[in-house]
C-alpha positions, 0 to 999 in steps of 0.5 A: 492340256485342257485337263491340266489347265482345268486342274491348275485353275481348280488349284488356284481356286482352292488356295484362294478359298483357303486364304479367305477362310484362314487369313492368319494361317499363312502368316503364322505359317510363314513367320512363326518365330516372330509371332512367338516373340510378339505373343510373349511381349503382349502377354507381359504388357497385359500382366503389367497393366493388370498389376498397375490396375491392382496397385491403383485400386489399392491406392484408391482404397487407401486414399478413401480410407484416409479421407474417411478417417480425417472426416471422422476426426473432423466430425468428432472435433466439431462435436467436442468444440460444440460441447466446449462452447456450450459449457463456456456460454453457460459459464458466461451467463452464470458469471453475468448473473452473479455480477448483476446480483453483486452490483445490485447489492452494491447499489443497495448498500448506498441507501442506507449507507453501509461501508462494510457491505459496499466493500464486500459487494465491490469485491464480488463485482470485481471478482465476476469481472475477472471471471468474464475476462478469463472466459473472454481470453479462453474464447479468443485462444480457442478460435485457432484450435482447428489449425493447431489440431491440423498441425498436430496431425501433420507432425506439428506441436503435439502439446498445443492442446495441453499448453492451451489448457494449462494457460487457461488454468494459470491465467487467473493466478497470473492476474492475482500475481500481477496484483500482488506485485503491484501491492508489493511495489506500493508497500515498498514505496510507502515503507521508503516514505515512512523511513524518510519521514522517520529520518526527518523526525529524528534529525529535526526533533532531537538535540544533536548534543552528546549524550542524547542517543537515548532520546533518539532511540525513543523517538525512533520507537515513537515513529514506528509504534502501532498502538498506544503504550506507556513507552510511547507516551514516555517518548512523546513526553521526552519530545515535549521536554526537548522542544520546550528546552529549544524554544526556551533557549531561543526566547532567553537569547532574544531577551538578552539581546533586547537588554531585558532585566532577566532577574526581574522577569524571573521574579515575575514568573515566580510571583505567578507560580506562587500567587497562592503562597502568602508567605512568598516575598516577591522582592527576593528571587529563589532562582540564581542568575544562571538558572533563569532558563528553568523559570522561563521553561516553567512559564512556557509549560504552565501556559501551553499545558493549561486545559490539557485535561479537556479534549479540545483544550477548552477551545470549544464545548465538545463532549465526544470523549463522553458520548462515544469514547471508543470511537473518540479514542480511535480517532485521536490515535489515528490523528496522532499517527498521521500528524507525527511525521508532518511538518507543522509549518506545511500543515498550517500553510494548507489548513491554517484554521484547523484545530491544531492551528487554533491551538497554536494561535491561542497558545502563542498569544497566551505565551507572547503578549504584545509588550513582550513581542514589541520589546523583542522584535520592535513591532507587533507584526507576528501578533497581528498575523496570529490574531488574524488566524494566520501563521508567520514563517519566522524562525521564532514562530517556527520554534514555537510550533515545535513545542506546540506540535509536541504538546498537541501530539501528547494530548492526542496520545493521552486521549487514546488511552483507556483510561486517560493518564491523570495529570499532576503537578508539584506545588511550591514547598512540597517535599521532594519525592523521587518516585513522582519528581525529577529535579531539573538541577543536577546535584553532585553524586546524582542524589538530591541532598536532604532538606530540599523542597520544591521551589516551583514546578517546571512541567507536569507529570502523569500517572498512567493506567498501568500504574507507571509514572511520568515524573514531574520536573521541578526546581528544588531549593533548600528548605528555609 
């Protein structure tokens, strides 16, 4: 019994020692199936963790590569932008330097005064200012270039860079196109204004009677001519003829209304025309009653053309046509072109004492003497106004201004030629020469009968440098 107890105690001791030495042995031994499943689950968990760690490592590497590429691209972009900015600044400094040089040239052109050099320097300054404007626009547009670059990398506008470059190239041309558009608008307005003036000239300067279409065409040519020409001189002389006819008709009508003795007036005109003719009999008139208008037209023409051969109608002692003939010819034609579309009444309302105003005053006082005006109008109001250097706004004076303007334009045009046209006038009793003369009285069949001579000149003729002739108008009578 003692021996059994001892063996039992010894067994317990050995088992206890074994459990202490091998604590999992018993578990492994008792639940072998469950331990196998736990081992498999543990193995799978460890494998998944390893895969996630590998994937995370790969993602991290990829992210690091992307960051590296972006940083490299940013560095390259900053370097490029720096180079572009340096190049732009060089252009700015060069442009400013060029503008300073051009401005200095502009200042130097003022003393001594050099208009051509001033014009060239002004164009250069404007050109450099436009370059600065283009550079400023380039700088402004390049300020958001970084944002456009990021948008491009993220799938935005891939053509932003080329679009910006294209706009920079096109910008100067767009500015030029805008300037040209403005210039075209100005030219269109000027053309429209000239058309309106041409219509006014044709409407006011041409008789509306049938058969005058040729004169209208001539006036149209005159209105658009750009250089002095024989054709232009001929059309201007035709305008003088029409204006003189109109004024003569009005003056003759006023004489009839004032109960003038027209026959006596005609004899007085004939006497003045034939003052050098010792055989002339002032008591006998060579002009029939219904031809009195030709005698009156002759009187007006002789007065208003007097002094035509001088550059200022002998209103002063100017010798510009001799001292500087080329410049004087250019100035005469410029004045002709500027004045031909002007209303003489409006012009004299602004500049009553200009050269043309003095010419009008002088010729009016020569044509309409005080006794004539008092008889026609009952007072000397117009005569007093004109003598004081003013210009009345009456119908009669306005009709006179039409003749004065036409003769003034013809005078300016004559002194625009090189050489100037030579004036001639038929004398009383001279043989009729169809090459140099034109009869104011029309004969049947259109031909002048034989045996007719000049009774008195009506208006002068002109011989131009190209041998063309503007015929003198004459009143023909039968040879006695």
